[in-house]
Each structure stands twice: as C-alpha cells, then as structure tokens.
C-alpha positions as CSV (number, residue, x, y, z in Angstrom):
1,M,-1.4,117.7,-72.2
2,T,-1.7,114.8,-74.0
3,N,0.9,112.0,-72.3
4,T,2.1,109.9,-75.1
5,P,5.9,107.6,-75.3
6,I,8.7,110.0,-75.4
7,R,12.0,108.7,-74.7
8,E,14.9,111.1,-74.3
9,I,18.9,110.1,-75.7
10,S,21.4,111.6,-74.6
11,L,24.4,112.1,-76.8
12,P,27.8,112.0,-75.8
13,G,30.3,115.2,-75.1
14,G,27.6,117.9,-74.3
15,V,26.2,118.6,-77.9
16,G,23.7,120.2,-78.8
17,P,21.8,119.6,-81.9
18,Y,19.7,122.4,-83.2
19,G,19.0,121.2,-87.1
20,I,17.7,117.6,-88.3
21,T,16.8,115.9,-91.2
22,V,16.9,112.3,-92.2
23,G,19.7,111.2,-95.1
24,P,19.1,109.3,-97.6
25,D,20.9,106.3,-96.0
26,A,18.0,106.8,-93.7
27,A,20.4,107.9,-90.6
28,L,19.4,111.0,-88.6
29,W,21.9,113.8,-89.3
30,L,21.6,117.1,-87.2
31,T,23.6,120.1,-86.9
32,L,25.8,121.1,-83.9
33,V,26.1,124.9,-83.9
34,G,27.5,124.8,-81.2
35,S,30.1,122.0,-81.6
36,D,30.4,123.5,-85.7
37,A,30.1,119.9,-86.3
38,V,27.4,117.8,-88.7
39,G,26.2,114.5,-86.5
40,R,25.4,111.6,-88.4
41,F,23.5,108.9,-85.2
42,T,21.6,106.2,-85.6
43,T,19.9,103.8,-82.7
44,D,22.1,101.4,-83.2
45,G,25.6,103.1,-83.6
46,G,24.9,106.4,-81.3
47,L,26.6,109.5,-82.9
48,R,29.6,110.2,-86.0
49,T,30.6,113.7,-85.5
50,Y,32.0,115.9,-88.8
51,P,34.0,118.4,-87.7
52,V,33.0,122.0,-90.1
53,D,35.4,125.2,-90.1
54,V,35.8,126.7,-86.3
55,G,32.9,129.7,-86.4
56,A,30.7,127.8,-89.3
57,R,27.6,127.9,-87.3
58,P,25.8,125.1,-88.6
59,L,22.4,125.6,-88.6
60,V,19.8,123.9,-90.7
61,I,20.3,120.5,-92.9
62,T,18.3,119.0,-95.4
63,A,18.3,116.3,-97.9
64,G,20.1,117.1,-101.4
65,P,18.7,115.5,-104.2
66,D,21.6,114.6,-104.8
67,A,22.0,112.1,-102.2
68,A,24.1,114.6,-100.0
69,L,22.9,116.5,-97.3
70,W,23.4,120.3,-97.7
71,F,23.4,122.6,-94.7
72,T,23.6,126.1,-94.2
73,R,27.3,127.8,-91.8
74,S,25.6,130.9,-90.5
75,G,28.7,132.5,-88.9
76,D,30.7,131.8,-92.1
77,H,27.9,132.8,-94.6
78,R,28.4,129.2,-97.2
79,I,26.4,126.0,-97.5
80,G,27.8,122.7,-97.0
81,R,27.7,119.2,-98.4
82,L,28.7,116.3,-96.8
83,T,28.0,113.4,-98.6
84,V,26.9,110.1,-96.5
85,D,30.6,108.8,-96.4
86,G,31.9,111.5,-95.5
87,E,33.3,113.6,-97.9
88,Q,32.8,117.3,-97.4
89,T,32.7,120.6,-99.5
90,S,31.4,124.1,-99.2
91,Y,30.1,127.2,-100.9
92,P,30.9,130.9,-100.5
93,L,27.8,133.2,-100.5
94,P,28.3,137.1,-100.5
95,A,29.6,138.6,-97.5
96,G,27.2,138.8,-94.4
97,T,24.4,136.6,-96.0
98,A,24.3,134.3,-92.9
99,P,22.0,131.9,-94.4
100,G,19.0,130.3,-92.5
101,G,16.6,127.5,-93.6
102,I,17.8,125.4,-96.9
103,A,15.4,123.2,-98.6
104,A,15.9,120.7,-101.9
105,G,13.4,123.5,-104.6
106,P,10.9,121.9,-106.9
107,D,13.8,123.1,-109.9
108,G,16.6,120.2,-108.4
109,A,18.4,123.3,-106.5
110,L,18.9,123.9,-103.3
111,W,17.0,127.1,-101.5
112,Y,18.0,129.5,-99.1
113,A,17.1,132.6,-96.4
114,G,19.9,134.8,-96.2
115,M,18.8,136.5,-93.0
116,A,20.5,139.8,-92.8
117,S,21.0,140.7,-96.0
118,D,17.6,140.1,-97.3
119,V,17.5,137.6,-99.9
120,V,16.4,134.5,-100.8
121,G,18.9,132.7,-103.1
122,R,19.6,129.8,-105.3
123,L,22.1,127.5,-105.3
124,T,22.8,124.7,-108.1
125,T,24.3,121.1,-106.9
126,D,27.4,122.4,-108.8
127,G,28.0,125.7,-106.5
128,Q,26.4,128.3,-108.6
129,V,24.9,131.1,-106.9
130,T,21.7,132.8,-107.7
131,E,20.1,135.4,-105.7
132,F,16.9,137.0,-105.6
133,A,16.9,140.4,-103.2
134,L,13.1,141.0,-101.8
135,P,11.2,144.1,-102.0
136,V,11.4,144.8,-97.9
137,T,14.6,145.7,-95.7
138,G,15.6,144.0,-92.6
139,G,12.5,140.9,-93.0
140,M,15.0,138.8,-92.2
141,P,14.1,135.7,-94.4
142,S,14.5,132.5,-91.5
143,M,12.7,129.8,-93.2
144,V,12.1,128.2,-96.7
145,A,10.4,125.7,-98.1
146,A,9.2,124.1,-101.9
147,G,5.8,123.7,-102.3
148,G,3.6,122.1,-104.9
149,D,3.0,124.8,-107.2
150,D,6.4,124.7,-108.2
151,A,7.6,127.6,-106.4
152,V,9.5,127.8,-103.1
153,W,8.1,129.6,-99.6
154,F,9.2,131.3,-96.7
155,T,9.2,133.4,-93.9
156,L,9.3,136.9,-93.4
157,N,10.4,137.2,-89.4
158,Q,10.5,140.9,-88.9
159,A,8.4,141.4,-91.6
160,H,6.0,139.4,-90.3
161,A,5.0,138.0,-93.8
162,I,5.0,134.7,-95.9
163,G,6.7,135.0,-99.0
164,R,6.4,133.1,-102.1
165,I,9.1,132.9,-105.3
166,D,8.6,131.8,-108.3
167,P,10.8,130.2,-110.8
168,A,11.2,133.3,-112.6
169,G,12.7,135.1,-109.5
170,E,8.8,137.2,-109.1
171,V,8.2,137.7,-105.3
172,T,4.9,137.7,-103.5
173,L,4.6,138.6,-100.3
174,H,1.4,137.5,-97.7
175,A,1.3,139.8,-94.3
176,L,0.1,137.8,-91.3
177,P,-3.2,138.8,-89.6
178,T,-1.7,138.7,-86.8
179,A,1.0,141.8,-86.0
180,Q,4.5,141.3,-84.9
181,A,4.1,137.2,-85.3
182,A,7.6,136.8,-86.1
183,P,7.2,133.6,-88.2
184,V,9.9,130.5,-88.5
185,G,9.7,127.6,-89.5
186,I,7.2,126.7,-93.0
187,T,6.4,123.6,-94.2
188,P,4.3,121.6,-97.2
189,G,1.6,120.0,-95.9
190,V,0.0,117.1,-96.9
191,D,-2.9,119.2,-97.6
192,G,-1.2,121.2,-100.8
193,A,-0.9,124.2,-98.8
194,L,2.3,125.8,-96.6
195,W,2.1,125.2,-92.4
196,F,4.0,128.0,-90.6
197,V,5.0,128.5,-87.1
198,E,4.9,132.2,-85.4
199,I,7.0,132.4,-82.7
200,A,5.6,135.6,-81.3
201,A,2.2,135.0,-81.9
202,G,1.9,131.9,-80.3
203,Q,0.1,130.3,-83.0
204,V,0.2,128.4,-86.5
205,G,-0.7,129.1,-89.6
206,R,-1.6,128.0,-92.8
207,I,-1.5,129.5,-96.2
208,S,-2.8,128.3,-99.2
209,P,-0.9,128.5,-102.5
210,D,-3.8,131.2,-103.4
211,G,-2.4,133.1,-100.6
212,R,-5.5,132.7,-98.2
213,I,-3.7,132.7,-94.2
214,D,-5.9,131.1,-91.3
215,E,-4.1,131.1,-88.0
216,Y,-4.6,128.3,-84.7
217,P,-3.9,129.9,-81.2
218,L,-2.0,127.2,-79.5
219,P,-2.9,127.0,-75.6
220,D,-0.1,128.2,-74.2
221,R,0.0,131.5,-76.2
222,A,3.4,132.0,-74.5
223,A,5.7,128.4,-76.2
224,R,7.2,130.1,-79.0
225,P,7.0,127.5,-81.2
226,H,10.2,127.2,-83.4
227,A,10.2,124.4,-86.1
228,I,7.6,122.8,-88.1
229,V,7.6,119.1,-90.4
230,A,4.0,117.5,-92.0
231,D,2.5,114.6,-90.5
232,P,1.9,112.2,-92.9
233,A,-1.2,111.5,-92.0
234,G,-2.0,114.8,-92.0
235,G,-1.8,118.1,-90.0
236,C,1.6,118.7,-89.0
237,W,4.2,118.4,-85.9
238,F,6.3,121.2,-84.3
239,T,8.4,122.2,-81.5
240,E,7.3,124.7,-78.5
241,W,10.9,126.0,-77.4
242,A,9.8,127.3,-74.3
243,G,6.3,125.7,-73.4
244,N,9.2,122.6,-73.8
245,R,6.9,120.4,-75.9
246,I,6.4,118.8,-79.0
247,G,3.0,120.4,-80.6
248,H,0.3,118.5,-83.8
249,V,-1.9,120.1,-85.7
250,R,-5.1,118.5,-86.8
251,P,-6.2,119.5,-90.5
252,D,-9.0,121.9,-89.0
253,G,-6.8,123.1,-86.9
254,T,-6.9,121.7,-83.3
255,I,-3.7,121.2,-81.2
256,D,-2.4,118.6,-79.3
257,G,0.1,118.8,-77.3
258,Y,3.3,116.8,-75.7
259,D,5.1,116.8,-72.8
260,L,8.9,116.3,-72.8
261,P,10.2,114.5,-70.0
262,T,13.1,117.2,-68.6
263,P,12.3,120.5,-68.1
264,G,13.9,123.0,-69.9
265,S,15.2,120.7,-73.0
266,E,15.6,123.5,-75.7
267,P,13.5,121.5,-78.8
268,H,14.6,122.9,-82.3
269,G,14.3,121.5,-85.3
270,L,12.2,118.7,-86.0
271,T,11.7,115.6,-88.3
272,V,9.2,112.6,-89.4
273,A,11.2,109.1,-90.5
274,G,10.0,106.9,-92.2
275,D,8.1,105.0,-89.9
276,R,6.1,107.9,-89.1
277,T,7.9,108.4,-85.3
278,V,9.2,111.6,-84.6
279,W,12.5,113.0,-83.4
280,A,13.5,116.0,-82.2
281,A,16.6,118.3,-81.5
282,L,16.9,119.1,-78.2
283,E,20.1,121.7,-77.9
284,S,20.3,120.8,-73.9
285,G,22.5,117.9,-75.4
286,A,19.7,114.9,-76.7
287,L,17.1,113.0,-78.8
288,A,13.3,113.2,-78.7
289,H,11.8,110.3,-80.1
290,L,7.9,110.4,-80.1
291,T,5.7,107.3,-81.0
292,P,2.1,108.4,-82.0
293,G,-0.8,106.8,-80.6
C-alpha cells in the first residue's frame, strides 16, 4: 500500500459518523447514525450536532438543489431536510421503505433508494413523493447517483446489478459480470460513466451510459469497498471498510491504497472538498483527511 499524508480527527462524545458531504457553506456535514443526529464540522469550529427524532437512524446525506442538506432516515422511513442555519423538516415515505442512498437528480428533485421496498423514489423540494417499483423482488436498492444522461443510476445490492431510471420512470437493469458482487456505492465519474464498488467481490466497477461494464479487482479482495466518489483529477476515491484503507482507482483501472493510521477505523462515506482533499467518515468516531500527493 502507498503512504500518503492522512490525519485522523477524533470527534467529541464518541459519535460515529457514517455519511459525509460538503455543504453549500463549504462545511462538512455528517450523519451520526448511532446518535440520531446530523453534524456540521469545520476545522476551526469543531463539531456541532443537530438532533433528529429518536430511532430515525440518519444514514446518507447530500447537498440539495435548494442550498439545504437532505438525508435519509432509515429507521423511521422519512427524508430529512436541514438548512445551514439549523432549520429542520422531514417528509414521510411509505411504511417500510427504509431509505438508504440519496442524491440530487438532474431534474432538480431528490432521488432515494428504498432498501426494503424495492423502489427508487423521487422527492421534490416542496415534499411531493413519487415512487417507482423495480422489476425485481428483494434486490435491495442501496445507493443512487445522477448520471450525465439525464437519468438516475442505482445499485441493487442483492440483485447484483446496476439500474438506470429515466425521466419517464422507465427502468433498465444491467447484471454484473461477477456473481454475488453486492454493489453498494455509486458515483458519476468525470469521464461520463458511473463508477461503483462491489462490497462482496472486492472490486471497483465502471458502467458506461450504453451499459458496458468493466470490473477492476482490488489487491485485497477481502477489503469490502463501501462508498465511492469521483476524483476531480480523474478516477475515483473509495473506502475499504474491512481493509482499513482509502482506495483510489485511476481511469485505466489501476488501484492504489492508503492505509488509515488507526486499526479498525471502519471507513464508510467519503467526499472530496473544494481543495481536492478527501474526507472520510470513520464509524469508530473520527474523520480521516487525506491530502493526495
């Protein structure tokens, strides 16, 4: 593995961050799933927390099209909205949805994955919910991402496939070449393709808008890659949950890995800041800050 400057910043109170994104205020916003809270972190101000309802289990967070933060509440089947000033609202979803991934779509709405209900949903910024049933049962839609083709793409963890839903709601599924791959994170790359990670197969994948799939095995096939985000310089960054690393895949599929300083850090979500440094949420109770060489 490659050595590169990574520093870890412990969070107060033992809170374990899961999802992370850069907000419209340039701060880092975190989901604190075990604490039923959302956090705002800056290097000069530390962590400020915003409690949500007990049992909400906030999971994935994203910056919305309306200068607010939007996050899934997997425990009580709601989508939360939080302004940078701390004003909080939430929108109910059908019972049993268990929303996982969420992303701003190309149409100005928020799109989410119903992990337990076999749907991909659309939520407008004024709270209107539309759900689209998927042509598979028990597929466990997990994460979503806006493509450059005006469609939304998503992973089907238990169906071992990548899905695409167009503006009219038509769904196309692409089976992965590797059996039992269990894809999780997905992100639009700077090359116009969608990149994803296969947590069970220990691989990174790339799917072009026309459905061509390439897979790149990790040096450590047991690393359990979890989340992925585009590198503005090309390729993508991803977390290796079991490998205790932050990984990088180059546009040609070459894999690099950067070991985290503390064993058992449990890296989950990650994001790239405006200065192109990488921030990862460590569920052990810290943030990792990686400065590319």
